[in-house]
N, C-alpha and C positions, 0 to 999 in steps of 0.2 A: 656546132659542137661537132667535134672532132674526135677520129679515134684516137685512143693513148696509143703511143710508140712504144714497141717492145725495148726492155733492155738488151744489151748484148749479153751473152752469159760472162760469168768470170771467168779470168784467165787463170792457169793452175799456177800455184805459186811457183816464184822463180828461187831457187836455192840460193840460200845465202840473203833474201832480201829480208830487209829491217822489219820488226815487229813479228817475224815468225820466230817458233823455235824447232828445231829438228827434234824427232821420236828420241832420240839419245839426249839430247841436252834437258828433257823433260825428266826423264828418268834420275838423272842426275841431279837436276834440283829436289825432286821430292826426296831423294837420298839423303841430300844435304840437312834440309828441313827437320828429316824424322832424327838424323844424328844428334842435330841442335836438340832437339826435344829431349831424347834419352839423355843428353848428358846435363840440360838444366833438371830433369828430373831427379837424377842421382844425384846432384847438388843438394835439392831443396829436400827431399824427401829423407828421413833419417833410415838408416840400412839397419835390417833384422839383426845384426852381428852385432853390433851397440845400441842398448836399451838407451831410450831417451831420458835422460836424469832433468829433476827440475832442481833449481838452485837450491843450495841447502835455507832452510827455515832460521831467520836470526832468532838465535837463543835470549828468550825473557824468562828472567827469573821470576820464579812466580812466588810472592809471599804471602803466605796464609795468615789473616790476620785473626789471632785467636780473641775469638769475641765469647767472652764467659755468659752460659745461661742461668738465670734465676728464676727459682721458683716463688711464688707468691701466694699465701693463702688469704682467699678471699671469704668474706663474709657478706650476706645480704641480710637484712633485718626489717622485718614489719611489725609496726608495733600501736598501741593506744585506741584501737577500734575493736568491734566484734570480729570482723574478718575484713578481707579483702575480695575484688572480682578482678578478673582480666590482667592478673600479676605475670609482667613480661620482664626477662633479663638475660642478660648477655653471662653466659656461663664459658665453662672450661672450653678453650680452642676457639674462642670467639662464637661458639653456637647459640644462637637465640632459643631462649626455653620461654613456654608460655602453659600458665596454670589458669584453671577456671574461676575458680574459687579455693581461697585457702582460709583457715581461721588464725585469728592473731593471738598471740605472739607467733609470728612465724620465720623461719630463717633457713636459710641454706648455706653449706661451705663446700668449696671446690679448692684445687689447687690450679694455678694457669703459670706456665713456663714463660719467659720471654727473655730477650737478649739483653744486656745490662746497657742501659742508657735509654732503652727505647721505652716510650711512655703506654702504657695500657689503658684503653678504653673499659671502663664500668659502666654499667646502667641499670636500673630498676625501677621499674613505675608499675602502679596500681590503682585499682580505683576502689575508695572505700565502700564498704558494706555495711547498713545499718547506723547506730549510734557511735558517737565517738569522730575523734580527728585521726586520720590515719597518718602514721609517721612512718621515713624511710630511712636508714642508714647503710653505708657501705664501710667496710672496714676491710684494709689491705695490711697482712702482717700485724693484726692488733690495731694498726692507726686507723682513725676515724677518716675517711675520705670524702664523704659528703654525708650529711645530716639535713633533711627537709621534711617540714609538714604541710600535710592539705591545708588549703585556708579556710575549709569547712567540713562539717560531717559530709560523707557522701562524695567529697570532692576527690579528684584524683591527685598525686601525688608523684614526682619523677626526682631522683636522684642519680647523678651523674659524676663520673669521675676520671 
């Protein structure tokens, strides 16, 4: 095993040797890079004096379709038995209403507003109480739209329209 040999010290750079920049040349290159960066930034970034404007939005004519609103008079009826239990119906504003017990004949009236041409949903259901067969009816603007009877005394009945 031998002792490693020492490498001779590097010689001082020779003036004008390839691959070496003079100190003044380095400063010139750095200043050139900065000038290019400033030029690109001023070109790309908007100036404070001229506001950035988005392109005008396309003009779209808005046509408001006039839709007529109709008001319907709705009547729910229960009859034929001594009374009913668990009466459930869809009322004004599509609100679900419940009554624990009612005596027959029973009815309720309300008005419901709807758009012209739109179908409305009406529903009435009840459980017969006592003797007799329970019957339900739904009338819209005086016209019967649903009429059903329970199959037997004490049975449930449902009317929908």
